[in-house]
C-alpha positions as CSV (number, residue, x, y, z in Angstrom):
1,X,167.1,-120.3,66.4
2,X,166.8,-116.7,67.5
3,X,166.4,-114.3,64.6
4,X,167.5,-110.7,64.7
5,X,166.9,-107.6,62.5
6,X,170.6,-107.0,62.1
7,X,173.5,-109.4,61.7
8,X,176.4,-109.2,64.2
9,X,177.0,-107.6,67.5
10,X,177.4,-103.8,67.8
11,X,180.2,-104.3,70.3
12,X,182.4,-106.1,67.7
13,X,184.7,-104.2,65.4
14,X,182.9,-105.4,62.2
15,X,185.1,-104.0,59.6
16,X,188.2,-105.5,61.2
17,X,186.6,-108.9,61.6
18,X,185.5,-108.8,57.9
19,X,188.9,-107.8,56.7
20,X,190.5,-110.7,58.7
21,X,188.1,-113.2,57.0
22,X,188.7,-111.8,53.5
23,X,192.5,-111.8,54.2
24,X,192.2,-115.5,55.0
25,X,190.4,-116.1,51.7
26,X,193.0,-114.1,49.7
27,X,195.9,-115.9,51.3
28,X,194.5,-119.3,50.3
29,X,193.7,-118.2,46.7
30,X,197.3,-116.8,46.3
31,X,198.6,-120.1,47.6
32,X,196.6,-122.0,45.0
33,X,197.7,-119.5,42.3
34,X,201.4,-120.2,43.1
35,X,200.9,-124.0,43.3
36,X,198.9,-124.7,40.1
37,X,200.2,-124.5,36.5
38,X,198.6,-121.6,34.7
39,X,196.9,-123.9,32.1
40,X,195.1,-125.9,34.8
41,X,191.3,-125.2,34.6
42,X,191.1,-124.7,38.4
43,X,194.0,-122.2,38.2
44,X,192.1,-120.2,35.5
45,X,189.0,-120.0,37.7
46,X,191.1,-119.3,40.8
47,X,192.7,-116.3,39.0
48,X,189.2,-114.9,38.2
49,X,188.0,-115.5,41.8
50,X,191.1,-113.8,43.2
51,X,190.4,-110.7,41.1
52,X,186.8,-110.6,42.4
53,X,187.8,-111.1,46.0
54,X,190.4,-108.3,45.8
55,X,187.7,-106.0,44.5
56,X,185.4,-107.1,47.4
57,X,188.3,-106.4,49.9
58,X,188.7,-102.9,48.5
59,X,185.0,-102.2,49.0
60,X,185.1,-103.5,52.5
61,X,188.1,-101.3,53.3
62,X,186.3,-98.2,52.0
63,X,182.9,-98.9,53.7
64,X,181.2,-100.2,50.6
65,X,178.9,-102.6,52.5
66,X,176.0,-101.9,54.8
67,X,177.0,-104.6,57.3
68,X,180.7,-105.3,56.9
69,X,180.7,-108.1,59.4
70,X,177.9,-110.0,57.6
71,X,179.5,-109.3,54.2
72,X,182.9,-110.6,55.4
73,X,181.3,-113.7,56.9
74,X,179.4,-114.4,53.7
75,X,182.6,-114.0,51.6
76,X,184.5,-116.3,53.9
77,X,181.9,-119.1,54.0
78,X,181.3,-118.7,50.3
79,X,185.0,-119.2,49.5
80,X,185.4,-122.1,51.9
81,X,183.0,-124.2,49.8
82,X,185.3,-123.8,46.8
83,X,188.3,-124.6,48.9
84,X,186.5,-127.7,50.3
85,X,185.8,-128.9,46.8
86,X,189.4,-128.5,45.7
87,X,190.7,-130.2,48.8
88,X,188.3,-133.1,48.4
89,X,189.6,-133.7,44.8
90,X,193.2,-133.5,46.0
91,X,192.5,-136.0,48.7
92,X,190.8,-138.4,46.3
93,X,187.4,-137.8,47.8
94,X,184.2,-137.0,45.9
95,X,183.5,-133.3,45.6
96,X,180.0,-131.9,45.1
97,X,178.5,-132.6,41.7
98,X,178.6,-129.0,40.7
99,X,182.4,-129.0,40.9
100,X,183.1,-132.4,39.3
101,X,183.1,-131.3,35.6
102,X,185.8,-128.6,36.2
103,X,187.9,-130.9,38.5
104,X,187.6,-133.8,36.0
105,X,188.3,-131.8,32.9
106,X,190.8,-129.3,34.3
107,X,193.6,-130.4,31.9
108,X,191.5,-131.3,28.8
109,X,193.3,-129.8,25.8
110,X,190.0,-129.1,24.0
111,X,188.6,-126.9,26.6
112,X,189.4,-123.2,26.4
113,X,190.3,-120.9,29.4
114,X,187.1,-119.0,29.2
115,X,185.1,-122.2,29.5
116,X,187.1,-123.2,32.6
117,X,186.4,-119.8,34.2
118,X,182.6,-119.9,33.4
119,X,182.3,-123.5,34.7
120,X,183.9,-122.5,38.0
121,X,181.7,-119.4,38.3
122,X,178.7,-121.5,37.4
123,X,179.5,-124.0,40.2
124,X,180.3,-121.4,42.8
125,X,177.4,-119.0,42.1
126,X,174.8,-121.6,41.1
127,X,175.3,-123.9,44.0
128,X,177.7,-122.6,46.7
129,X,176.3,-119.1,47.0
130,X,172.9,-120.2,48.1
131,X,174.4,-122.5,50.8
132,X,176.8,-119.8,51.9
133,X,173.9,-117.5,52.5
134,X,172.4,-120.1,54.8
135,X,175.7,-120.8,56.5
136,X,176.0,-117.0,57.2
137,X,172.4,-116.7,58.5
138,X,172.9,-119.5,60.9
139,X,176.3,-118.2,62.1
140,X,175.0,-114.6,62.7
141,X,171.4,-115.6,63.6
142,X,169.7,-113.4,61.0
143,X,167.2,-113.8,58.2
144,X,168.4,-113.9,54.6
145,X,166.7,-110.6,53.8
146,X,169.1,-108.9,56.2
147,X,171.9,-109.9,53.8
148,X,170.1,-108.9,50.6
149,X,171.6,-105.5,50.2
150,X,175.2,-106.6,50.6
151,X,174.4,-109.8,48.5
152,X,173.5,-107.4,45.7
153,X,176.6,-105.3,46.2
154,X,178.8,-108.4,45.9
155,X,176.8,-109.4,42.8
156,X,177.5,-105.9,41.4
157,X,181.2,-106.5,41.8
158,X,180.9,-109.8,39.9
159,X,178.8,-108.3,37.1
160,X,181.2,-105.3,36.7
161,X,184.1,-107.7,36.3
162,X,182.4,-110.2,34.0
163,X,183.0,-108.4,30.8
164,X,186.6,-107.7,31.8
165,X,187.1,-111.4,32.5
166,X,185.6,-112.5,29.2
167,X,187.8,-110.0,27.3
168,X,190.9,-111.2,29.1
169,X,190.2,-114.9,28.4
170,X,188.9,-114.6,24.9
171,X,191.3,-116.4,22.5
172,X,191.1,-113.8,19.8
173,X,188.8,-111.8,17.5
174,X,187.7,-114.9,15.7
175,X,185.3,-115.6,18.6
176,X,183.2,-112.7,17.5
177,X,182.2,-114.8,14.5
178,X,178.7,-116.0,15.3
179,X,179.5,-119.4,13.8
180,X,182.3,-120.0,16.4
181,X,181.1,-122.6,18.9
182,X,182.6,-120.7,21.8
183,X,180.4,-117.6,20.9
184,X,177.3,-119.8,21.2
185,X,178.5,-121.5,24.4
186,X,179.3,-118.3,26.3
187,X,176.0,-116.7,25.1
188,X,174.0,-119.5,26.7
189,X,175.0,-118.7,30.3
190,X,174.4,-115.6,32.3
191,X,176.1,-114.7,35.6
192,X,173.2,-112.3,36.4
193,X,170.6,-115.0,36.0
194,X,172.8,-117.4,38.1
195,X,173.0,-114.9,40.9
196,X,169.3,-114.3,40.9
197,X,168.7,-118.1,41.0
198,X,171.1,-118.4,43.9
199,X,169.1,-115.8,45.9
200,X,165.8,-117.6,45.2
201,X,167.4,-121.0,46.2
202,X,168.7,-119.5,49.4
203,X,165.3,-118.1,50.4
204,X,163.7,-121.4,49.5
205,X,166.1,-123.5,51.5
206,X,165.7,-121.1,54.5
207,X,162.0,-121.5,54.4
208,X,162.2,-125.3,54.6
209,X,165.1,-125.4,57.1
210,X,162.7,-127.1,59.6
211,X,162.1,-129.9,57.1
212,X,165.5,-131.6,56.8
213,X,164.5,-134.2,54.2
214,X,163.0,-131.6,51.9
215,X,166.0,-129.3,52.3
216,X,168.4,-132.2,51.6
217,X,166.6,-133.2,48.5
218,X,166.4,-129.6,47.2
219,X,170.1,-129.2,47.8
220,X,171.0,-132.5,46.1
221,X,168.9,-131.5,43.0
222,X,170.4,-128.0,42.9
223,X,173.9,-129.5,43.0
224,X,173.1,-132.0,40.2
225,X,171.5,-129.4,38.0
226,X,174.4,-126.9,38.3
227,X,176.8,-129.8,37.6
228,X,174.9,-130.6,34.4
229,X,175.2,-127.0,33.2
230,X,178.9,-127.1,34.1
231,X,179.5,-130.2,32.0
232,X,177.9,-128.5,29.0
233,X,180.0,-125.4,29.5
234,X,183.1,-127.6,29.3
235,X,182.2,-129.2,26.0
236,X,185.5,-129.6,24.2
237,X,185.7,-127.4,21.2
238,X,187.8,-127.5,18.0
239,X,191.0,-125.5,18.1
């Protein structure tokens, strides 16, 4: 593979291409939003993801990314991994291990909306993001470090929305009670740490891309580990 110092081609209209990719992502998310009942755990996560993607689209439109083409490509390839998992479950196929807890427990009455949202974010950030970075680097023939600045900008959007998401999905002021199980559960997971881990995983996978067996084993273990965390986040809680 040829590597370059910059992703993309100077002759392409990068912002237009990025906007087209993000528009595709938004259209599919809105389609899912309309099709799924609001209490469905996937619908809860999808609503959160839609909010984040709308914020990314606004930043792209206003020049908020260093390389809009690369940022748009990353956003598109990132989202497709979520869509693939949802489509696999709908077709009766086996989705990645990181998505199975949410897809299996999406209608469990003992799981609260915030848990569904965090389990989806955990699967998508903890597993899919690292692989989407690799997908983008292969597509645009660039090294992961070229994406780092815009990777951090997307992460900044996520972190800025995290508190708002938690507030929106909190069941009430009782969760502020330190004895409430949900308080303990949400305090045991960090979006910021998951994002940092995704970047390290992406760099590690890129460094072993010439060793397919090692890369495959690393990816499988990453998938399984993120799935285990997701299952714990979805522990049914008393009402």
